[in-house]
N, C-alpha and C positions, 0 to 999 in steps of 0.2 A: 595527377589526381589520386587522392588516397582511396583505398578500397571502401565501398559503402559498407556500413556496419551489418546490413542484412546479408552480406556475402561472407561474413566472418564465421568461423566455426561457432557453434552454440556455446562452447566452453569459453570463448572470448567475449561473446555478447553478454553472458552472465558469468562473471569470474567468481571463483571460489577458492578460499585459502583458510587454512586452520593454522594458527601460530602455536608456539610452544607453551602458551598459557591456556590453551583450550578455547580460544576465541575464534569462532568461525565468522569470516567476513564474506558476504555475498555482495557483489558489485554489479550494478546495472551499467553496462558499457556500450551504449549506443548514443554518444553525445551528438552525432550528426542529425538525429531525429529527436533530440531533447529527451532521450530515454523513454520514448513511447514504447510500451511493452507488447511484444508479440505473443501469440498463443504458445509457441515453443519456449520462449523465455519464461512465461508464466508457469508452464509445467515444470521447467527446470528449477525455478525458485521453490515451488511446492515440494518437489523431490528433495531438494537440499535441506529444507526445513524439516522434512520427515527424517532425513538422515541425522540431523542435529538432535532431534528428540531421542533417537534410538542409540546414539553414540554417547556412552558414559564419559568419554574423554572430552566432550565439548561442554563448556560451562555457560556460554552465552553466544548469541548470534548478533552480528551487526549488519544492517542493510544500508548500503551506501551507493554512491553514484560517481561517475565521471562527468565532466562538463558542468555547465551552469544550471542544469535543471535536474531535479531528483527523478521525476517521472511525470510526463505530461499526459498520461492516460493510455488507453489501448491504441496500439498501432493498427488502424483499420485497414491499412494497405497490406497487412500481413495475415489477413484472415484465411483460414483453411478452406479448401474447396469443399462444397457440399457433398454429402453421400449420394451415391447413385439412386435415382428414382425411376419407378416404372412409368411408362407412358400414361399420360393423363393424370398423374398424381399432382396435388396442389404444390405450390412453391414452398409453403410452410405447413408442416404437419401439426396436429393438435398437440400443444404442450412443448413444441420444439424450441421456442424462444426461452421458455422457463428452464428447460434442460440445458440450453446453451449458457444461460447466466449461472445456473446452479453449478455446472461443471467448469465454469470459467472464472469470472470475477469473484463469485462467492466462495469457490474452492480456494482461491488464493488468499483471501482475507481470513477464511476459516483456518488455513494452514498456519497463519501467523498467530491467531488467537489461541489455537490449540497446541502450539509448539511447547514442548516441555521445558524449554530453556528460555531465559529472558531474551526478548528480541528488542534491539535498539535501532532506531532509525537515525542516521546521520544525514541531515538535510542541509544543503547549501544552495538552495534555489527553489524553483517552482515545483510544487506537487499538485497536479490537477487530475480531476476525475478519479479513476481507480488509483492513481498515484497518491492522491490525498487520503484515500481510504486505507492504503497500505500504511501510511504514516500514522493515521489515527488508530490503527489496529495494534501498533507496536506498544510494548510495555514502557518504553522510554524513548523520548524524542530529544535529540540534540540538534539545534538549528541555529543558523546565522540570522542576523537581523534582516537580511534581504529575503529570507524564506517566505513563501506564500503557499497557503493551502487554498485551492480554488475548486469550487463545485461548478463544473461547466454544464451539468445536465439541465440547468434552468434555461440555457440558451436554446435547447431543443424541446423544451416542454416535457422532459422525461423525469421519471422517478429515479433517484440515484440507485445504482445497482451496487453489488459488492458489499452490502451491509451499510452503505452510506447513510441511508435514512435513519439507521440506529446510531451509527458512530458519530455523526455530526452533532445531533443534539446532546449526546453524552459528553462530547468534547467541547461543548460551547463555552466552557470555562477557560479556553485557551486565550485568556484575557490579553487583549492587544487591540490594535486598530482593526475593526471589522467593518466591512461595508457590504450592504445588500443592494442589488439593483436588478433590473429586468434581465440582465445579461449573465450575471454570475454572483456567487457569494464568495467573498475573499476573506481569509483570516490571516493576519500577520502575527507571527509568534513574537510576543514582546520579550525584550532582552534587557537586563539591568545595564545601566549606562557604563558600568565598570567592566563589562565583559562583552566580547563579540558573539558569545554563544548563549543560548537559552536551553533549559532542560525542562521537559514536562514528563511526568511519570504517571503510570496507571498502577496504583497499589494493588497488590494481590489480596483483595479482601472479598468478603462474601458478595459484594456488589459488582465484582469483576465479572464480565460476561462468562457464563459457564461453558461447559463443553458443547460441542456442535448441536447436540439434540435439544438443549434447552436454552441456548444463548440469548435469544431475543426475548425470553420471558423474564429476564432479570431486570430489576429496576436500576436506573442509572445512578451512579455515584453522585451524591449531592454536590461535590466539588468538581465533577468531571475527571477525566483521566490526566488533565494537564496540571499537575501540581508540582511545587518545588518546596524545599525546606524553608526558603525565605518568605513564602506565602504570596508572592506577587503573581 
């Protein structure tokens, strides 16, 4: 039996490579769990994006994956142990959930939006939950016909975290076959029949989400982030 991905070094779970052209590639490498992302992986991706912003030798960043899924959301089995609490303290402190989301999913999406270099998502399968939000936060998406973006929060009756409530309507122009149901909202990225890949870009215009302090106050782009030169 092969070694479970959770037992691999963090540098293997999230691989990083910079080629001689200055392209930094960040690869989610836990195919056995469909690349569900753990807190340690998330923090490493945030760190690598920060390094890319600061490194003048890096020209662009590519987020990719191994296996058949881009990222199927947060790995709930890999949650970190809670901080010590005094006797009689409540299970959850005031504002603790908000802090958890702010320093977790929102920090990851903000790191992508705030990266000083173009960030490209190379998607060859399902991106669900925070995985979908990672894709939608990127400047450019390259995807196969089989790729799906899935909002799983509806199944739990939850508001999408990680900026999903903002990114999803802004990206609603990812024109393709979309279906909404009581269980999920799924977006299939449409591809021209002549090619196995589709591209969607978020032009760097005044309507692109601004820096972290004012991002959500910006009006959505009238065409959404998913545009291509051919206009489909």
